N, C-alpha and C positions, 0 to 999 in steps of 0.2 A: 099886120104881117106884110113884109115886102120881099120875102124870099121863098124859094121853092125847094129847099133841102128836103130829102126824102124822110128825114128823121123828125121833122117838125110836126107836132100834134097840137091841134087847137085846144086851148085852155091849159096845156102842159108845157111844151117846149116851143119857142118861137124865137125868131130873130127880128129886131127892129133897129134899123139905122146901124147895122153891123154889130149889134150887141145882143147877147143872149138873154133870153127872159125865161124863167121857170115859174109856173103858176102865177103869171103876171108880174113877177118880181125881177128886177134887174140883177143879173148875176154879177156884174161889175161892182155895183153899189153894195151888194151883200159882201163881196170879198173885201171891199174897202172897210165896211162896217166891223166885220168879224175877223178879218186877217185870213191868210192862206197858210197851208192848204185848207180848203173848205169844202164839205160835203153837204149838199142840199138835196133833200128828198121831198117830193110832192105827195102828200098824204092822199089828196084826191085822186091822183093817178093810181096809187095802190089799191084804193077802194073800188075804182072803176075796173082794174084788172081782175080783182076778186069777183066782183059782181058779174062781169063778162063770163068768167069761167063757170061759175055756179049756173048762170042762166042758160048756158049752152047745154048743160045737163038737164035742167028743167025743161027745156025745149024738146029734148029727146025723150022725155017722159020718166026720168029717174032723178033721184036726189042723193048726190054723194055726200060723204062727210069729208071735209076738206081740212087736212093737216098741213099747216105751214111749215116747210122745211127751213127752219130758222138759220141754218148754216149759210143761207143766202144773204141774210143781214139780220143781226141779232140786236139792233138798237132797240132799247127799251120802249120808245114811242111807237116804233113800227109794230112791235108785238102787241102793245096795248090797242093800237088801231085795228089790227087784224082780229083780236079777241072780240071787239065790239061788233065786228062783221060776222061773228059766229064760228071763227076758225078754232081748230084744235091745233096742237103743236107737235113737231117732230124734232127730237133733240138727238145729238150724237155725242155728247159729253156730259159729265156731271155738272160742269160750269153752266152749260146750256140749260139743263134742267133747273138750276138754281135761278137763272135769269128768267126763265118762264114763270116760275113760281112768284118771283118778285113783280113780274108784269101783271100778276093776278090770275093766271090760268090755275084751275083746280088740278089736283094730282091726277084725277081720273081722265083728264083731257090732254095729259102729256105722255108721249111715248118715247122711250129710249131705244135707239137702234145703234149699237156699237159693233165695230169690227175689231177682232183681235183684242177683246176688252181685257184689260189688266185686272188682277184680283182686287187691287186697291179701288179702281174705278166701279168694278162690280159691287163691292161692298158699300161704296158711297151711294150709288144709285138704288140699292136695295134699302138703304136707310132713308133716302128721300121719298120712297114709297110710291113711285110712279109706275106706269105700265112698261113692261120689258118685251122688247122684240129680239128673240134669240137668233143669234147668227150662225151657231156652230154647235156640234155635239159636245165639244169641250166646254163651251159656256152653259150648256144645259147640265152637264154633269157637275160643274162647280156650283151652279145653283142648288142642285140636289145636296151636295156636301154641306151647303149652308142651311139646309132644312127649308128651302124656299118652296111654297106650295101655292102661291098666287098664280092665276091664269096668265099664260104667255102667249104671244103670237110667235110663229116661226118664219124666218126669212129663208126662202129657198132660191136657188139659182136655176133659172129656166133653161139655161144653156144658150140663150140669145141675148146679145148685147146691142146697144146702140148709143150714139152720142156724138157731139161735134168734134171730139178728139179722142184718140186711143186712151188718153189719160183719165178720161171721165166715164169710160164704159165700165159698168159694174156688174155685168153678168156675162156668161159665156164659158166655153169649155176650159179656158186657161185663166179664168178670173178667180180671185181668191174669196170674193164677197158672197155670202150666203150658203146654204146647204145644197150640195149638188143633187140632181134629180135621182141619182142611183142610191143616194144616202137618206133621202127623205123619209122613206118608210121605216128605216131603222131608227131614226130620231123620234118619230112619232111614237113608235112602240116603247122606246126608252122613256119618253115623257109619261106615258101610261104607267109603266113600271115604277117610275119614281113618284107617282101621284101628283104630278104637275099638270093642271088642266091646260088644254090648248083652245084658246078662244078665238084665234085669228091666223090667217096666212098672208105673208107679205112677200112682195117682189120689188126689185128696183133694178132696171137694166142699163141705166146711164143717164147723162144730163145733156141739156142744151139741144134737144132735138128740133129739127125743122121739118119741113114737109116730107122729105125723103125717109125719115125715120118712123113715121106713123105706122106704116104697113108692118114693120118688124115688131113694133110694140104690140099691136093688136093680135098677132100671132101668139105672143106670150100671155095675153089675157085669156085666151081659150085653154092654153096649157095650164094656167093657174087655176082656173075653174075646175078643170078635171082633177088636178092634184087636191084641191080642196074637197072635192067629193069623196076621194080616196081617204083623205084624213078623217072625214066624218065617218066613213065606214069602219076604220080602224078604232077610233075612239068611241063609236057608238053614240056620239053626241053632236049636235048642230053647232057649226061655228057661228060666232057673233058677227065676224066681219071678214072681208077679203080686202087687202090693201094692195093697189096696183102700182104704188110708188109714185115718184115724180119723174121729171124729165122735160116737159115742154119748155122750149127755149125762146129767145127773142133775136131779132135781127141785129147784126153789127155792121153790115155792109148793104149798100144799095142792091147788089145783085142776089141777095138772100131773100127767099120767100118767108113770109110771116108763117108762124105756126097755125096749122089748120084746125082751130079750136072746135069747130062744129063737127068735122069729120071724126076727131079725136073722141068727143063726147058721144056721138052717135054710135061709134064702133064699140065703145065699152058698153053702152046701154044695150045695144042689140045683143052682144055676147052674153051679157048677164041675164037678159030676158029669156034667151034661147036655152040657157042652162037649167031654167026652172028652179034655181036655188032659193029665190026670194030672200036674198041676203043683203045687208047693209055692205056697201063697199066704200073704199076710201082712196083718195088721191093725195099726193104730197107735193104740190107745186112750191117752188122756191123762187128760182130765177124769174120765172113768168109773172110773178106778182110784183117784184120789186126791181128787177134788173134794168127796166127802162124808165123807172120813176125818179131817177136822180141825175 
């Protein structure tokens, strides 16, 4: 390596004699061989990112369940690679569900989280038999009409959002995603009345966080734990998991700070331990795992 570009990563991205190398392969030669446009991803870097994330939590004394948010990159080989690492999968459309099944994920390790889900999509996802993350009272009612009685998780809106751009903030007072705090008790009671078991609680506040967003996120962790305890009180049953969603981002410019993965992991671990809930928790990284791998 004869350059000092901030984005160069040993064994991943480097420049030699003014040419780009990815995983030791000359990008110019790859383009000549396969034609352009050409997208090249380094599987080793994806594995490294996954293991770094998992190890940060293990160092904090907890073991998360990691669901890959496949909207970040749904290439079949990437899905298969992360499956081997032990990932579950987060999907947002029936097509993504089918891709996850094709990649070899079992139905019980696939979660569908839709927003403003059409009846056609709802019917298709039900037929595919994967886990459902319910985004609204409307969706819950439409599941009931269809006689659905499998366990679901509920996506709630914590009222706090964060992200690198306003278009990727997915929680907050004026954001359409998730069940608002003032409605969550009503939805839980409705699920009980419908005979639809609730086995999880989910949140997602936005995407592409860097250092400044971690504090806002950790505030929502405590709120979600409190709501989870309320859900358990109403249903009289213990939740199987709490899903804190995704969001960790990557650097795009030299002046940006890398995402503080250790502080993120320690913050979640501390909050979960203090809650005394002794519950499985989930995170949903997407961009963090694959965004800098290509």
